[in-house]
C-alpha positions as CSV (number, residue, x, y, z in Angstrom):
1,M,70.0,-23.5,9.4
2,K,71.7,-20.7,11.7
3,I,69.7,-17.9,12.6
4,L,71.1,-14.9,14.8
5,V,68.8,-12.9,16.9
6,T,69.7,-9.4,18.3
7,G,67.2,-8.4,21.3
8,G,66.3,-12.2,21.1
9,L,65.4,-12.1,24.8
10,G,62.9,-9.1,24.4
11,N,59.1,-9.4,23.9
12,L,59.3,-10.3,20.3
13,G,62.5,-11.8,20.3
14,L,61.5,-14.5,22.6
15,W,58.8,-15.6,20.1
16,F,61.5,-15.7,17.2
17,V,63.8,-17.7,19.4
18,E,60.9,-20.3,20.7
19,Y,59.8,-20.6,16.9
20,F,63.1,-21.2,15.2
21,L,63.9,-23.7,17.7
22,S,60.5,-25.6,17.4
23,I,61.3,-26.2,13.8
24,G,64.6,-27.4,14.5
25,Y,67.0,-24.2,13.5
26,D,70.5,-23.4,15.2
27,V,69.6,-20.2,17.4
28,T,71.6,-17.9,18.4
29,V,71.2,-14.5,20.6
30,I,72.9,-11.4,21.0
31,G,72.0,-9.4,24.1
32,R,73.2,-7.2,27.1
33,V,72.0,-9.0,29.6
34,E,70.9,-12.9,30.1
35,K,67.5,-11.6,31.6
36,V,65.9,-15.1,30.5
37,L,68.0,-18.5,30.8
38,I,67.0,-21.0,27.9
39,K,68.3,-24.3,28.1
40,H,68.5,-26.1,24.8
41,E,71.3,-28.2,22.6
42,R,70.5,-25.8,19.7
43,Y,70.6,-22.6,21.6
44,T,73.4,-20.1,22.4
45,F,73.7,-16.7,24.0
46,L,76.1,-14.0,23.3
47,K,76.6,-10.8,25.5
48,A,77.0,-7.9,23.5
49,D,75.5,-4.3,23.3
50,V,74.7,-3.2,19.5
51,T,76.0,0.3,20.8
52,D,79.6,-1.2,20.7
53,L,80.8,-2.2,17.6
54,D,84.1,-4.0,18.9
55,C,82.4,-6.1,21.1
56,L,80.0,-7.1,18.4
57,Q,82.4,-7.4,16.3
58,S,84.3,-10.1,19.3
59,V,81.6,-12.1,19.3
60,I,79.8,-12.5,16.0
61,G,82.5,-14.9,15.0
62,C,80.9,-16.9,11.9
63,Y,78.4,-16.8,9.3
64,Y,74.8,-17.0,9.7
65,D,72.4,-17.7,7.3
66,C,70.0,-15.1,8.4
67,C,70.2,-12.1,11.3
68,V,66.9,-11.1,12.6
69,H,67.5,-7.8,14.1
70,T,64.9,-6.8,16.7
71,A,67.4,-4.6,19.5
72,S,65.7,-1.7,19.5
73,L,65.1,0.8,22.4
74,N,61.1,1.8,22.2
75,E,60.2,3.2,25.3
76,H,59.8,6.5,24.4
77,F,58.3,7.6,27.6
78,L,62.0,7.4,29.3
79,D,63.8,10.1,30.0
80,N,66.9,10.9,27.7
81,Y,64.6,9.0,25.1
82,S,66.2,10.8,22.3
83,K,69.6,10.1,22.3
84,N,69.5,6.6,23.6
85,A,66.9,5.6,20.7
86,L,69.7,7.1,18.2
87,L,72.4,5.2,19.5
88,V,70.9,1.6,19.6
89,N,68.0,2.1,17.0
90,A,70.3,3.8,14.4
91,L,73.9,3.6,15.2
92,G,73.4,0.3,16.7
93,T,72.3,-0.8,13.7
94,D,74.9,0.3,11.4
95,N,77.4,-1.4,14.1
96,L,75.4,-4.7,13.8
97,C,75.8,-4.6,9.8
98,H,79.7,-3.8,10.2
99,A,79.9,-6.5,12.2
100,L,78.3,-9.0,10.3
101,S,80.2,-7.9,7.3
102,R,83.6,-9.9,8.6
103,F,81.9,-13.4,8.0
104,G,78.9,-12.7,6.1
105,V,75.1,-13.4,6.6
106,G,72.6,-14.5,4.0
107,K,70.2,-12.1,5.0
108,L,69.3,-9.5,7.3
109,V,65.6,-8.7,8.5
110,Y,64.7,-5.9,10.3
111,L,61.8,-5.3,12.2
112,S,61.0,-1.6,11.7
113,T,57.7,0.2,12.3
114,F,55.0,1.5,10.4
115,H,55.5,4.7,12.7
116,V,58.4,5.6,10.1
117,Y,55.2,7.0,8.2
118,G,54.0,9.3,10.8
119,V,50.1,8.8,9.8
120,V,47.6,8.4,12.1
121,S,44.8,8.1,9.7
122,G,44.0,6.9,6.1
123,R,45.6,4.1,4.1
124,V,49.5,3.3,4.2
125,T,50.8,1.5,1.7
126,E,54.9,1.4,1.0
127,Q,54.1,4.2,-1.4
128,T,53.2,6.4,1.5
129,P,55.9,9.6,2.0
130,V,58.1,8.9,5.2
131,R,57.3,11.5,7.9
132,P,58.1,10.6,11.2
133,L,56.3,12.4,13.7
134,N,58.6,11.0,16.8
135,D,62.2,9.9,17.8
136,Y,60.7,6.0,17.6
137,G,59.8,6.6,14.0
138,L,63.0,8.8,13.2
139,T,65.6,6.6,14.7
140,H,64.0,3.2,13.1
141,F,63.7,5.0,9.7
142,F,67.6,5.8,10.2
143,A,68.3,2.5,11.0
144,E,66.6,1.6,7.5
145,K,68.6,4.0,5.8
146,Y,72.1,2.6,7.2
147,I,70.9,-0.9,6.4
148,E,70.4,0.4,2.8
149,K,73.8,2.1,2.6
150,H,75.5,-1.3,3.3
151,H,73.6,-3.1,1.0
152,R,75.1,-0.5,-1.6
153,N,78.7,-0.5,-0.3
154,S,79.2,-4.2,0.3
155,G,75.8,-6.0,-1.0
156,L,73.9,-7.0,2.4
157,N,71.0,-8.8,1.4
158,Y,68.2,-7.4,3.8
159,C,64.5,-7.3,4.4
160,I,63.0,-4.6,6.2
161,F,59.5,-5.5,8.0
162,R,57.6,-2.3,9.1
163,L,55.5,-3.6,11.7
164,T,52.6,-2.6,13.3
165,N,51.0,-3.3,16.6
166,S,52.1,-6.9,17.7
167,Y,50.3,-8.9,20.4
168,G,51.0,-12.5,22.4
169,C,51.2,-13.7,25.9
170,P,55.0,-12.6,27.2
171,K,57.0,-15.6,27.0
172,D,59.1,-13.9,30.3
173,K,57.4,-13.8,33.4
174,N,59.3,-10.6,34.3
175,T,58.4,-8.8,30.9
176,D,57.7,-4.8,31.6
177,K,55.9,-4.4,28.3
178,W,52.6,-4.1,30.1
179,Y,52.1,-0.7,28.7
180,L,51.5,-2.7,25.5
181,L,47.3,-2.3,24.9
182,L,46.5,-6.0,25.2
183,N,49.1,-6.6,28.5
184,D,47.6,-3.6,30.1
185,L,43.9,-4.5,29.3
186,C,44.4,-7.9,30.6
187,R,46.2,-6.9,33.9
188,A,43.6,-4.1,34.6
189,A,41.3,-7.2,34.3
190,V,43.0,-9.4,36.5
191,E,44.2,-6.7,39.4
192,H,41.4,-4.5,39.3
193,E,38.4,-6.3,37.9
194,K,37.5,-3.6,35.7
195,L,38.6,-1.6,32.5
196,V,39.1,1.9,31.9
197,L,39.2,3.5,28.6
198,N,40.7,6.8,27.9
199,G,38.1,8.2,25.6
200,D,35.1,6.2,23.6
201,G,37.4,3.3,22.6
202,S,36.6,4.4,18.7
203,A,40.3,4.9,18.1
204,R,41.5,2.3,15.5
205,R,44.7,0.0,15.1
206,D,46.2,-2.6,13.5
207,F,47.1,-5.6,15.4
208,I,49.1,-8.5,14.4
209,W,50.3,-12.2,16.6
210,M,53.4,-12.1,17.1
211,K,53.8,-15.9,16.0
212,D,52.3,-14.8,12.6
213,V,55.1,-11.9,12.3
214,A,57.6,-15.4,13.1
215,R,56.3,-17.4,10.4
216,V,56.4,-14.3,7.7
217,V,60.2,-13.6,8.7
218,H,60.8,-17.6,8.6
219,E,59.5,-17.2,5.0
220,A,61.9,-14.2,4.6
221,L,64.8,-16.6,4.7
222,S,64.1,-17.8,1.0
223,P,66.9,-16.1,-1.0
224,D,64.3,-15.6,-3.6
225,C,62.0,-13.8,-1.3
226,F,61.5,-10.2,0.1
227,L,64.8,-9.3,-0.9
228,N,66.5,-5.9,-0.7
229,D,63.2,-4.0,-0.1
230,C,60.6,-2.5,2.5
231,Y,57.4,-4.3,3.3
232,N,54.5,-3.1,5.8
233,L,53.7,-6.2,8.3
234,S,50.5,-5.9,9.3
235,F,47.0,-7.6,9.9
236,G,45.4,-5.5,7.0
237,K,42.6,-4.6,8.9
238,S,42.0,-2.2,12.3
239,L,40.2,-2.7,15.1
240,R,38.7,-0.2,17.4
241,I,40.0,-0.4,20.9
242,A,36.4,-0.8,22.2
243,D,36.9,-4.2,20.1
244,V,39.9,-5.1,21.8
245,A,38.2,-4.2,25.3
246,K,35.2,-6.4,24.4
247,V,37.7,-9.6,23.8
248,V,39.6,-9.2,26.7
249,V,35.9,-9.2,28.6
250,S,34.9,-12.3,27.0
251,A,38.3,-13.7,27.9
252,Y,38.0,-12.9,31.6
253,V,34.5,-14.3,31.5
254,S,35.9,-17.7,30.1
255,E,38.5,-17.5,33.0
256,Y,36.6,-16.1,35.9
257,S,33.1,-16.9,34.7
258,K,32.0,-13.3,35.9
259,L,31.4,-9.7,34.0
260,L,34.1,-7.4,33.8
261,P,33.1,-3.7,33.5
262,I,33.8,-1.1,31.2
263,N,34.6,2.8,32.2
264,I,35.2,5.4,30.0
265,D,37.2,8.3,30.5
266,L,35.7,11.0,28.6
267,A,38.1,13.3,30.1
268,C,40.0,12.0,27.6
269,V,38.6,11.2,24.2
270,P,41.1,10.9,21.2
271,A,40.1,11.6,17.6
272,A,38.7,8.6,15.8
273,D,41.0,8.5,12.9
274,S,40.6,5.3,10.4
275,L,44.0,3.9,10.1
276,V,44.4,1.1,7.7
277,V,48.2,-0.4,7.3
278,D,48.0,-2.5,3.6
279,N,49.5,-5.5,3.6
280,S,49.3,-6.4,-0.3
281,K,52.4,-6.0,-1.5
282,L,53.7,-8.3,1.3
283,L,51.0,-11.0,0.4
284,S,52.0,-10.5,-3.4
285,E,55.0,-12.5,-2.7
286,I,53.7,-15.2,-0.2
287,D,50.5,-17.4,0.4
288,F,49.8,-16.7,3.9
289,V,46.6,-16.2,6.1
290,F,46.8,-13.9,9.5
291,S,45.5,-15.4,12.5
292,D,43.1,-13.6,15.0
293,R,44.3,-15.1,18.6
294,L,43.4,-11.6,20.3
295,E,41.0,-13.8,22.8
296,S,43.6,-16.8,22.9
297,E,46.1,-14.6,24.1
298,A,44.3,-12.8,25.9
299,R,43.6,-15.8,28.3
300,L,47.1,-16.9,28.3
301,I,48.1,-13.3,29.6
302,M,45.6,-13.8,32.3
303,T,46.6,-17.2,33.6
304,M,50.1,-16.1,33.4
305,L,49.0,-13.0,35.9
306,K,46.7,-15.2,37.9
307,G,49.7,-17.5,38.5
308,A,52.1,-14.6,39.6
309,N,49.8,-13.2,41.9
310,D,48.8,-16.6,43.5
311,G,52.7,-17.2,43.9
């Protein structure tokens, strides 16, 4: 099976590349820069930018059984984010659909975000009204609408997964994703030997292991599964930030054999909203059990950081 992964050298994309190569698939990655060198007989890198339609059309030269679309701009704290997110997330997705139409694709799997709902509390299902609160959620929703447009106009088969907070030890030692919660806490533990929580840690989030994300996407390759619809891709249960911090402490004790203090910054106390992103629609299509790998991934992150510091 031939898989095309956009953004395949990114934080989540590398998990897809590793997973699909491990099960014997041919994997092609599209990216702007070959920032990670992968040597494998079934791996190919194509240099292209999703904002450049002509470039995309020049490099996509065959049929793919599936395109896993992870290329997106998620760093909302950067300058000119609104404009750049529109170009990459929304219009870039439209360009990709156009480029894929030349030779065809079995299915386009798009990794969207639960932030399209704009909900901070309560239970979120696929019937929850879509009301994005920021450009991150809005541009991903625009991307969803472009995909649906191509389905109507050209018969593109697709699956949209609205992903929650995915976690896992970075596959790229030079990753810039240290702002993600688990990565951030692990780095604070290794470099500062303490954790500082902004608030009392009662805020809740849904965390899903990246390999589980890859495994669910693998299930979506079936032509009869996850066809032309949107699904919440979540663990299905929310954890308090304080609970994640305790997991990091446990991992730290295992790695370093000493305690790790947790400090609370009461000057910043966010509302302790309870948010559950329901995944029952997804589980109605496949028999799947999600894994809790927070502590094992935390230990891997610490090992990676320790190696970098020692080097």
